[in-house]
N, CA, C and O of each residue as an XYZ file, in Angstrom:
740
protein
N       4.144      5.708     -3.626
C       4.129      4.375     -4.167
C       3.260      4.364     -5.419
O       2.226      5.030     -5.464
N       3.668      3.625     -6.415
C       2.827      3.470     -7.596
C       2.114      2.122     -7.520
O       2.552      1.208     -6.822
N       1.026      2.023     -8.240
C       0.243      0.787     -8.227
C       0.974     -0.293     -9.021
O       1.576     -0.027    -10.061
N       0.905     -1.520     -8.501
C       1.482     -2.662     -9.204
C       0.415     -3.285    -10.095
O      -0.769     -3.251     -9.761
N       0.828     -3.859    -11.232
C      -0.152     -4.605    -12.034
C      -0.640     -5.817    -11.245
O       0.093     -6.351    -10.411
N      -1.857     -6.248    -11.500
C      -2.444     -7.356    -10.749
C      -1.614     -8.628    -10.899
O      -1.595     -9.450     -9.983
N      -0.930     -8.814    -12.023
C      -0.117    -10.013    -12.200
C       1.128    -10.029    -11.318
O       1.829    -11.039    -11.258
N       1.412     -8.924    -10.635
C       2.547     -8.869     -9.708
C       2.185     -9.346     -8.303
O       2.988     -9.198     -7.382
N       1.009     -9.905     -8.123
C       0.569    -10.345     -6.802
C       0.448    -11.857     -6.720
O      -0.055    -12.511     -7.633
N       0.924    -12.397     -5.597
C       0.648    -13.772     -5.221
C      -0.454    -13.728     -4.183
O      -0.732    -12.671     -3.616
N      -1.079    -14.850     -3.931
C      -2.196    -14.898     -2.983
C      -1.896    -15.949     -1.911
O      -1.461    -17.060     -2.212
N      -2.136    -15.573     -0.664
C      -2.045    -16.522      0.439
C      -3.398    -16.516      1.141
O      -4.103    -15.506      1.125
N      -3.758    -17.626      1.750
C      -5.058    -17.676      2.401
C      -5.188    -18.851      3.336
O      -4.341    -19.744      3.373
N      -6.287    -18.831      4.104
C      -6.551    -19.898      5.079
C      -7.923    -20.525      4.871
O      -8.455    -21.156      5.784
N      -8.505    -20.363      3.683
C      -9.828    -20.871      3.317
C     -10.955    -20.057      3.958
O     -12.126    -20.398      3.790
N     -10.626    -18.998      4.681
C     -11.633    -18.095      5.251
C     -11.427    -16.669      4.758
O     -12.374    -15.887      4.677
N     -10.159    -16.332      4.424
C      -9.804    -15.033      3.879
C      -8.498    -15.185      3.111
O      -7.855    -16.233      3.160
N      -8.114    -14.125      2.400
C      -6.870    -14.137      1.631
C      -6.167    -12.798      1.764
O      -6.759    -11.799      2.172
N      -4.890    -12.805      1.409
C      -4.097    -11.585      1.318
C      -3.375    -11.607     -0.018
O      -2.923    -12.660     -0.469
N      -3.265    -10.442     -0.653
C      -2.500    -10.307     -1.881
C      -1.125     -9.762     -1.528
O      -1.008     -8.717     -0.888
N      -0.079    -10.481     -1.952
C       1.304    -10.125     -1.642
C       1.995     -9.724     -2.940
O       2.121    -10.530     -3.862
N       2.444     -8.463     -3.005
C       3.102     -7.956     -4.199
C       4.546     -8.412     -4.312
O       5.159     -8.835     -3.331
N       5.077     -8.322     -5.514
C       6.474     -8.696     -5.735
C       7.440     -7.777     -5.007
O       8.620     -8.102     -4.875
N       6.962     -6.645     -4.536
C       7.812     -5.746     -3.750
C       7.727     -6.043     -2.254
O       8.245     -5.279     -1.440
N       7.074     -7.152     -1.888
C       6.983     -7.548     -0.487
C       5.847     -6.905      0.273
O       5.809     -6.993      1.500
N       4.914     -6.256     -0.419
C       3.820     -5.565      0.277
C       2.544     -6.390      0.260
O       2.222     -7.048     -0.730
N       1.825     -6.343      1.375
C       0.476     -6.902      1.426
C      -0.451     -5.711      1.195
O      -0.617     -4.853      2.062
N      -1.051     -5.680      0.003
C      -1.870     -4.544     -0.415
C      -3.366     -4.832     -0.360
O      -4.170     -3.937     -0.623
N      -3.760     -6.069     -0.023
C      -5.169     -6.388      0.146
C      -5.298     -7.480      1.187
O      -4.665     -8.530      1.077
N      -6.120     -7.232      2.202
C      -6.392     -8.221      3.244
C      -7.654     -7.806      3.982
O      -7.742     -6.697      4.508
N      -8.620     -8.697      4.015
C      -9.856     -8.501      4.778
C      -9.857     -9.487      5.931
O      -9.478    -10.646      5.759
N     -10.278     -9.040      7.099
C     -10.279     -9.923      8.277
C     -11.593     -9.758      9.023
O     -12.122     -8.652      9.137
N     -12.108    -10.861      9.524
C     -11.573    -12.216      9.548
C     -12.010    -13.083      8.370
O     -11.557    -14.221      8.247
N     -12.905    -12.555      7.478
C     -13.443    -13.363      6.391
C     -13.283    -12.648      5.060
O     -12.962    -11.461      5.017
N     -13.508    -13.383      3.971
C     -13.430    -12.824      2.625
C     -14.282    -11.570      2.473
O     -13.856    -10.592      1.859
N     -15.491    -11.604      3.037
C     -16.428    -10.508      2.854
C     -16.388     -9.471      3.981
O     -17.268     -8.615      4.066
N     -15.381     -9.546      4.834
C     -15.200     -8.541      5.893
C     -14.606     -7.274      5.291
O     -14.020     -7.329      4.210
N     -14.745     -6.128      5.967
C     -14.086     -4.911      5.500
C     -12.563     -5.090      5.488
O     -12.015     -5.901      6.234
N     -11.900     -4.325      4.636
C     -10.449     -4.471      4.488
C      -9.680     -3.904      5.674
O     -10.127     -2.976      6.349
N      -8.521     -4.485      5.902
C      -7.536     -3.969      6.853
C      -6.397     -3.310      6.072
O      -5.897     -2.250      6.448
N      -5.997     -3.971      4.968
C      -5.015     -3.412      4.039
C      -5.691     -3.322      2.682
O      -6.198     -4.321      2.171
N      -5.701     -2.133      2.096
C      -6.382     -1.935      0.823
C      -5.629     -1.031     -0.131
O      -6.252     -0.321     -0.921
N      -4.298     -1.038     -0.079
C      -3.498     -0.172     -0.953
C      -3.688     -0.492     -2.427
O      -3.384      0.338     -3.284
N      -4.187     -1.684     -2.734
C      -4.442     -2.019     -4.128
C      -5.533     -1.103     -4.710
O      -5.584     -0.886     -5.920
N      -6.405     -0.565     -3.835
C      -7.461      0.350     -4.257
C      -7.086      1.812     -4.075
O      -7.446      2.656     -4.895
N      -6.362      2.115     -2.998
C      -5.953      3.493     -2.709
C      -4.598      3.457     -2.012
O      -4.513      3.137     -0.827
N      -3.543      3.786     -2.749
C      -2.197      3.659     -2.184
C      -1.885      4.708     -1.125
O      -0.885      4.576     -0.418
N      -2.702      5.740     -0.994
C      -2.477      6.742      0.054
C      -3.237      6.441      1.334
O      -2.691      6.600      2.426
N      -4.492      6.007      1.221
C      -5.346      5.815      2.389
C      -5.729      4.370      2.655
O      -6.338      4.081      3.684
N      -5.390      3.458      1.760
C      -5.875      2.087      1.840
C      -5.202      1.215      2.874
O      -5.787      0.220      3.303
N      -3.999      1.549      3.289
C      -3.271      0.748      4.264
C      -2.503     -0.384      3.618
O      -2.930     -0.944      2.608
N      -1.362     -0.717      4.211
C      -0.547     -1.810      3.705
C       0.450     -2.276      4.759
O       0.735     -1.580      5.734
N       0.964     -3.468      4.529
C       2.069     -4.011      5.301
C       3.168     -4.296      4.295
O       2.921     -4.929      3.268
N       4.392     -3.831      4.580
C       5.479     -4.111      3.647
C       6.765     -4.429      4.386
O       7.130     -3.769      5.358
N       7.437     -5.453      3.898
C       8.784     -5.785      4.333
C       9.531     -6.216      3.072
O       9.105     -7.131      2.368
N      10.641     -5.549      2.800
C      11.422     -5.891      1.606
C      12.842     -5.382      1.795
O      13.067     -4.442      2.557
N      13.801     -5.991      1.111
C      15.188     -5.556      1.264
C      15.405     -4.209      0.596
O      14.759     -3.876     -0.398
N      16.327     -3.443      1.162
C      16.676     -2.179      0.528
C      18.131     -2.215      0.115
O      18.934     -2.979      0.652
N      18.441     -1.405     -0.815
C      19.796     -1.282     -1.305
C      19.837     -0.158     -2.316
O      18.803      0.395     -2.689
N      21.033      0.177     -2.756
C      21.186      1.263     -3.715
C      20.901      0.808     -5.147
O      20.682      1.636     -6.031
N      20.903     -0.487     -5.372
C      20.752     -1.005     -6.713
C      19.334     -1.528     -6.964
O      18.596     -1.852     -6.034
N      18.983     -1.598     -8.233
C      17.711     -2.189     -8.624
C      17.832     -3.700     -8.539
O      18.930     -4.254     -8.589
N      16.699     -4.352     -8.412
C      16.738     -5.816     -8.340
C      15.598     -6.403     -9.154
O      14.616     -5.732     -9.468
N      15.759     -7.674     -9.484
C      14.691     -8.412    -10.139
C      13.852     -9.117     -9.082
O      14.257     -9.219     -7.924
N      12.694     -9.598     -9.481
C      11.781    -10.254     -8.547
C      11.305    -11.567     -9.144
O      11.246    -11.730    -10.363
N      10.974    -12.481     -8.281
C      10.386    -13.745     -8.708
C       9.494    -14.245     -7.578
O       9.891    -14.219     -6.413
N       8.299    -14.698     -7.916
C       7.399    -15.290     -6.925
C       7.028    -16.691     -7.355
O       6.834    -16.969     -8.539
N       6.932    -17.582     -6.357
C       6.485    -18.944     -6.609
C       6.007    -19.539     -5.297
O       6.242    -18.968     -4.232
N       5.340    -20.678     -5.365
C       4.867    -21.390     -4.180
C       5.705    -22.646     -3.996
O       6.071    -23.306     -4.969
N       6.010    -22.976     -2.726
C       6.621    -24.275     -2.480
C       5.627    -25.314     -2.965
O       4.429    -25.169     -2.723
N       6.090    -26.361     -3.644
C       5.164    -27.344     -4.214
C       4.177    -27.901     -3.176
O       4.548    -28.216     -2.046
N       2.937    -28.009     -3.589
C       1.839    -28.578     -2.797
C       1.589    -27.833     -1.491
O       1.125    -28.435     -0.521
N       1.888    -26.525     -1.446
C       1.648    -25.719     -0.244
C       1.017    -24.388     -0.629
O       0.900    -24.058     -1.810
N       0.613    -23.632      0.381
C       0.189    -22.249      0.166
C       1.269    -21.287      0.667
O       0.960    -20.150      1.023
N       2.522    -21.726      0.698
C       3.647    -20.880      1.131
C       4.185    -20.145     -0.092
O       4.720    -20.756     -1.017
N       4.032    -18.824     -0.080
C       4.467    -17.976     -1.181
C       5.894    -17.500     -0.918
O       6.186    -16.961      0.149
N       6.771    -17.697     -1.881
C       8.154    -17.228     -1.796
C       8.300    -16.054     -2.751
O       7.972    -16.158     -3.933
N       8.793    -14.939     -2.232
C       9.123    -13.782     -3.065
C      10.628    -13.610     -2.995
O      11.182    -13.361     -1.924
N      11.288    -13.742     -4.132
C      12.744    -13.600     -4.185
C      13.101    -12.254     -4.785
O      12.522    -11.812     -5.778
N      14.079    -11.613     -4.146
C      14.637    -10.353     -4.613
C      16.019    -10.692     -5.165
O      16.919    -11.068     -4.414
N      16.182    -10.559     -6.462
C      17.419    -10.932     -7.129
C      18.329     -9.708     -7.180
O      18.232     -8.881     -8.087
N      19.204     -9.610     -6.200
C      20.124     -8.481     -6.058
C      21.416     -8.775     -6.805
O      21.717     -9.942     -7.058
N      22.191     -7.755     -7.168
C      23.440     -7.993     -7.896
C      24.427     -8.901     -7.152
O      25.193     -9.626     -7.786
N      24.415     -8.867     -5.820
C      25.386     -9.670     -5.071
C      24.766    -10.870     -4.352
O      25.414    -11.468     -3.492
N      23.531    -11.231     -4.686
C      22.915    -12.397     -4.055
C      21.405    -12.338     -4.095
O      20.815    -11.587     -4.871
N      20.784    -13.150     -3.240
C      19.332    -13.283     -3.216
C      18.819    -13.052     -1.798
O      19.377    -13.567     -0.829
N      17.751    -12.272     -1.694
C      17.023    -12.118     -0.427
C      15.626    -12.659     -0.691
O      15.147    -12.612     -1.824
N      14.961    -13.178      0.358
C      13.628    -13.713      0.116
C      12.706    -13.560      1.305
O      13.125    -13.447      2.457
N      11.424    -13.562      0.966
C      10.340    -13.555      1.950
C       9.538    -14.831      1.774
O       9.333    -15.298      0.653
N       9.085    -15.391      2.888
C       8.132    -16.498      2.877
C       6.875    -15.996      3.563
O       6.926    -15.552      4.710
N       5.749    -16.064      2.870
C       4.463    -15.629      3.408
C       3.488    -16.790      3.371
O       3.410    -17.504      2.371
N       2.739    -16.986      4.454
C       1.681    -17.989      4.437
C       0.696    -17.741      5.570
O       0.982    -17.024      6.528
N      -0.472    -18.358      5.428
C      -1.497    -18.383      6.467
C      -1.780    -19.848      6.765
O      -1.955    -20.630      5.830
N      -1.832    -20.251      8.042
C      -2.128    -21.650      8.366
C      -3.531    -22.043      7.890
O      -4.480    -21.267      7.999
N      -3.636    -23.245      7.370
C      -4.904    -23.752      6.828
C      -5.401    -24.884      7.713
O      -4.607    -25.674      8.223
N      -6.719    -24.964      7.894
C      -7.330    -26.103      8.569
C      -7.374    -26.023     10.076
O      -7.719    -27.011     10.726
N      -7.037    -24.882     10.660
C      -7.098    -24.755     12.119
C      -8.514    -24.412     12.550
O      -9.230    -23.736     11.812
N      -8.938    -24.863     13.731
C     -10.267    -24.485     14.219
C     -10.309    -22.985     14.521
O      -9.281    -22.381     14.825
N     -11.483    -22.399     14.436
C     -11.622    -20.952     14.614
C     -11.269    -20.472     16.018
O     -11.062    -19.274     16.214
N     -11.194    -21.377     17.012
C     -10.798    -20.963     18.357
C      -9.285    -21.089     18.588
O      -8.810    -20.821     19.691
N      -8.531    -21.491     17.572
C      -7.072    -21.589     17.697
C      -6.458    -20.189     17.704
O      -6.894    -19.327     16.942
N      -5.451    -19.945     18.552
C      -4.814    -18.631     18.558
C      -4.047    -18.342     17.263
O      -3.693    -17.190     17.012
N      -3.784    -19.349     16.443
C      -3.022    -19.165     15.200
C      -3.920    -19.122     13.968
O      -3.427    -18.983     12.849
N      -5.215    -19.240     14.158
C      -6.154    -19.408     13.061
C      -6.144    -18.253     12.057
O      -6.324    -18.495     10.863
N      -5.945    -17.031     12.488
C      -5.997    -15.884     11.572
C      -4.643    -15.247     11.318
O      -4.592    -14.121     10.824
N      -3.566    -15.909     11.629
C      -2.248    -15.304     11.469
C      -1.746    -15.341     10.039
O      -2.018    -16.266      9.273
N      -1.003    -14.298      9.712
C      -0.189    -14.278      8.507
C       1.246    -14.353      9.003
O       1.660    -13.540      9.829
N       2.002    -15.315      8.509
C       3.395    -15.475      8.914
C       4.292    -15.008      7.782
O       4.064    -15.325      6.614
N       5.319    -14.247      8.149
C       6.265    -13.732      7.173
C       7.668    -13.932      7.725
O       7.962    -13.526      8.849
N       8.522    -14.551      6.944
C       9.927    -14.726      7.329
C      10.782    -14.079      6.249
O      10.608    -14.356      5.062
N      11.705    -13.219      6.662
C      12.633    -12.567      5.736
C      14.010    -13.175      5.939
O      14.444    -13.398      7.069
N      14.688    -13.438      4.837
C      16.031    -13.997      4.960
C      16.933    -13.484      3.847
O      16.479    -13.164      2.748
N      18.199    -13.416      4.157
C      19.224    -13.074      3.178
C      19.960    -14.360      2.855
O      20.445    -15.047      3.754
N      20.044    -14.682      1.593
C      20.677    -15.931      1.175
C      21.793    -15.629      0.177
O      21.941    -14.501     -0.293
N      22.546    -16.626     -0.125
C      23.580    -16.545     -1.154
C      24.579    -15.418     -0.914
O      25.026    -14.781     -1.868
N      24.932    -15.165      0.330
C      26.003    -14.222      0.654
C      25.628    -12.759      0.649
O      26.489    -11.916      0.900
N      24.389    -12.422      0.377
C      23.994    -11.018      0.324
C      23.772    -10.480      1.739
O      23.303    -11.196      2.624
N      24.115     -9.220      1.930
C      23.795     -8.518      3.178
C      22.836     -7.400      2.819
O      23.125     -6.593      1.936
N      21.693     -7.344      3.498
C      20.728     -6.290      3.212
C      19.876     -6.024      4.434
O      19.745     -6.871      5.319
N      19.304     -4.848      4.470
C      18.375     -4.488      5.537
C      16.956     -4.740      5.043
O      16.676     -4.596      3.853
N      16.072     -5.113      5.944
C      14.667     -5.354      5.633
C      13.802     -4.385      6.440
O      13.365     -4.736      7.536
N      13.545     -3.190      5.940
C      12.636     -2.309      6.662
C      11.225     -2.869      6.668
O      10.817     -3.553      5.729
N      10.489     -2.583      7.715
C       9.132     -3.081      7.904
C       8.225     -1.885      8.122
O       8.553     -0.983      8.893
N       7.092     -1.874      7.450
C       6.079     -0.835      7.635
C       4.723     -1.497      7.736
O       4.365     -2.309      6.883
N       3.966     -1.164      8.761
C       2.614     -1.682      8.936
C       1.691     -0.500      9.192
O       1.765      0.146     10.238
N       0.818     -0.224      8.223
C      -0.131      0.873      8.341
C      -1.529      0.360      7.995
O      -1.976      0.495      6.856
N      -2.220     -0.228      8.973
C      -3.572     -0.701      8.677
C      -4.530      0.466      8.460
O      -4.334      1.560      8.990
N      -5.554      0.211      7.683
C      -6.615      1.198      7.439
C      -7.931      0.417      7.505
O      -8.415     -0.095      6.496
N      -8.488      0.337      8.690
C      -9.670     -0.497      8.945
C     -10.899     -0.002      8.181
O     -11.092      1.197      7.982
N     -11.725     -0.968      7.761
C     -12.990     -0.691      7.077
C     -12.773      0.230      5.869
O     -13.393      1.286      5.751
N     -11.880     -0.201      4.983
C     -11.575      0.544      3.754
C     -11.058      1.950      4.054
O     -11.270      2.870      3.264
N     -10.390      2.117      5.178
C      -9.836      3.411      5.563
C     -10.834      4.354      6.200
O     -10.511      5.520      6.432
N     -12.043      3.882      6.492
C     -13.078      4.751      7.069
C     -13.059      4.793      8.587
O     -13.556      5.752      9.177
N     -12.486      3.757      9.246
C     -12.476      3.708     10.705
C     -11.113      4.122     11.247
O     -10.074      3.718     10.726
N     -11.136      4.924     12.289
C      -9.876      5.268     12.952
C      -9.478      4.125     13.884
O     -10.290      3.262     14.219
N      -8.223      4.140     14.289
C      -7.754      3.101     15.204
C      -6.679      3.666     16.128
O      -6.109      4.731     15.892
N      -6.437      2.915     17.170
C      -5.403      3.254     18.146
C      -4.235      2.292     17.937
O      -4.439      1.109     17.665
N      -3.008      2.805     18.065
C      -1.801      1.985     17.914
C      -1.076      1.926     19.252
O      -0.750      2.960     19.834
N      -0.827      0.721     19.734
C      -0.100      0.520     20.980
C       1.149     -0.304     20.691
O       1.063     -1.376     20.092
N       2.308      0.191     21.115
C       3.565     -0.520     20.906
C       4.100     -1.047     22.230
O       3.938     -0.413     23.273
N       4.740     -2.217     22.179
C       5.481     -2.727     23.324
C       6.713     -3.449     22.790
O       6.988     -3.403     21.591
N       7.448     -4.109     23.661
C       8.688     -4.756     23.225
C       8.451     -6.007     22.385
O       9.411     -6.568     21.858
N       7.212     -6.463     22.242
C       6.894     -7.650     21.446
C       6.308     -7.303     20.082
O       6.186     -8.178     19.225
N       5.944     -6.035     19.866
C       5.358     -5.641     18.593
C       4.373     -4.507     18.747
O       4.629     -3.551     19.478
N       3.233     -4.609     18.053
C       2.234     -3.545     18.062
C       0.836     -4.151     18.023
O       0.627     -5.247     17.503
N      -0.115     -3.409     18.587
C      -1.527     -3.765     18.517
C      -2.248     -2.587     17.889
O      -2.055     -1.437     18.286
N      -3.085     -2.892     16.900
C      -3.878     -1.883     16.215
C      -5.336     -2.193     16.530
O      -5.841     -3.246     16.140
N      -6.024     -1.285     17.234
C      -7.383     -1.524     17.718
C      -8.329     -0.501     17.109
O      -8.183      0.705     17.309
N      -9.313     -1.014     16.353
C     -10.304     -0.118     15.751
C     -11.638     -0.167     16.481
O     -12.614      0.426     16.019
N     -11.698     -0.861     17.609
C     -12.953     -1.015     18.340
C     -13.601     -2.341     18.014
O     -13.714     -3.209     18.880
N     -14.030     -2.509     16.768
C     -14.676     -3.761     16.380
C     -13.673     -4.840     15.983
O     -14.024     -6.019     15.956
N     -12.446     -4.465     15.679
C     -11.426     -5.424     15.264
C     -10.061     -4.960     15.765
O      -9.725     -3.778     15.689
N      -9.296     -5.893     16.270
C      -7.919     -5.620     16.681
C      -7.008     -6.588     15.948
O      -7.327     -7.767     15.794
N      -5.869     -6.074     15.499
C      -4.843     -6.958     14.943
C      -3.543     -6.666     15.685
O      -3.302     -5.545     16.133
N      -2.730     -7.679     15.802
C      -1.446     -7.550     16.488
C      -0.335     -7.881     15.510
O      -0.476     -8.772     14.672
N       0.752     -7.170     15.618
C       1.949     -7.431     14.838
C       3.035     -7.863     15.804
O       3.443     -7.095     16.675
N       3.498     -9.083     15.650
C       4.586     -9.607     16.457
C       5.842     -9.542     15.603
O       5.861    -10.084     14.498
N       6.886     -8.891     16.090
C       8.101     -8.710     15.305
C       9.325     -9.072     16.128
O       9.350     -8.891     17.345
N      10.336     -9.586     15.446
C      11.588     -9.971     16.103
C      12.515     -8.777     16.295
O      13.597     -8.919     16.865
N      12.103     -7.602     15.825
C      12.890     -6.376     15.984
C      12.006     -5.323     16.637
O      10.789     -5.352     16.456
N      12.585     -4.394     17.391
C      11.771     -3.335     18.007
C      11.124     -2.447     16.939
O      11.717     -2.185     15.892
N       9.911     -1.994     17.217
C       9.172     -1.148     16.294
C       9.085      0.264     16.840
O       9.200      0.484     18.046
N       8.881      1.223     15.941
C       8.630      2.606     16.339
C       7.284      3.028     15.765
O       6.857      2.528     14.724
N       6.622      3.950     16.452
C       5.335      4.431     15.970
C       5.562      5.315     14.757
O       6.468      6.148     14.736
N       4.729      5.123     13.754
C       4.830      5.841     12.489
C       3.424      6.328     12.147
O       2.691      5.668     11.409
N       3.053      7.494     12.692
C       1.682      7.957     12.542
C       0.750      6.998     13.257
O       0.905      6.760     14.454
N      -0.221      6.444     12.534
C      -1.136      5.444     13.088
C      -0.646      4.027     12.817
O      -1.374      3.062     13.046
N       0.581      3.901     12.333
C       1.154      2.596     12.038
C       2.415      2.358     12.848
O       2.685      3.051     13.829
N       3.177      1.371     12.423
C       4.439      1.023     13.074
C       5.453      0.712     11.986
O       5.094      0.215     10.918
N       6.724      1.005     12.258
C       7.757      0.723     11.275
C       9.062      0.388     11.968
O       9.221      0.569     13.176
N       9.981     -0.099     11.173
C      11.308     -0.444     11.685
C      12.268     -0.552     10.515
O      12.007     -1.243      9.530
N      13.382      0.147     10.647
C      14.488     -0.085      9.728
C      15.304     -1.188     10.345
O      16.038     -0.957     11.305
N      15.188     -2.379      9.811
C      15.803     -3.575     10.370
C      17.317     -3.539     10.233
O      17.867     -2.902      9.334
N      17.970     -4.236     11.145
C      19.405     -4.389     11.034
C      19.731     -5.273      9.836
O      18.862     -5.977      9.320
N      20.956     -5.235      9.407
C      21.379     -6.032      8.250
C      21.311     -7.516      8.554
O      21.686     -7.962      9.639
N      20.831     -8.266      7.590
C      20.757     -9.720      7.705
C      21.767    -10.345      6.763
O      21.945     -9.892      5.633
N      22.408    -11.362      7.228
C      23.279    -12.145      6.365
C      23.063    -13.607      6.718
O      23.435    -14.057      7.802
N      22.459    -14.344      5.795
C      22.168    -15.762      5.967
C      21.486    -16.071      7.291
O      21.845    -17.034      7.968
N      20.513    -15.265      7.659
C      19.674    -15.521      8.824
C      18.309    -14.968      8.506
O      18.113    -14.375      7.446
N      17.372    -15.148      9.392
C      16.044    -14.673      9.075
C      15.431    -13.910     10.233
O      15.837    -14.066     11.385
N      14.460    -13.093      9.916
C      13.644    -12.378     10.891
C      12.211    -12.798     10.612
O      11.805    -12.920      9.456
N      11.452    -13.017     11.670
C      10.065    -13.447     11.490
C       9.118    -12.420     12.062
O       9.365    -11.840     13.119
N       8.042    -12.207     11.357
C       6.967    -11.338     11.806
C       5.673    -12.078     11.582
O       5.580    -12.936     10.705
N       4.684    -11.747     12.369
C       3.352    -12.290     12.110
C       2.320    -11.325     12.641
O       2.586    -10.546     13.556
N       1.151    -11.385     12.065
C       0.006    -10.635     12.576
C      -1.241    -11.368     12.223
O      -2.337    -10.917     12.555
């Protein structure tokens, strides 16, 4: 992977932390649970060891990209402008929830194929806790994956089965046509 320019990133957040979402559908920076916590995804600093989460459409052709926010929200839309239609991701973090809410630290991602396009959305989640310095254990089940570094655990809930990919999880998603798949962690 090559590094993206900083202007290729949108930002989502919950007023306690933020994630940088690239135009290629990757989350390359995320610290949890707070802004000043060690990183979980840090590919913006080191694309080999930094960790990242990515979901984006694949195809044989090149595509254009566009990012924008739904008006008056923190919902980031990343559109993939394919020759035969549009695919898109919606990324957001809930704002204003109490810290004891089970949804307080979630990142929600919905992938959809629109405008008649059919495409697959592969998913890759490779966390690298504490700037890639801490090891972690990966546990998979039929609901997703749990990544446990001892001091911090994150869970990935996916609508498609995942396979173990080293210390991460991945999935080559089935083709979508005018429907969506949702993931959250």
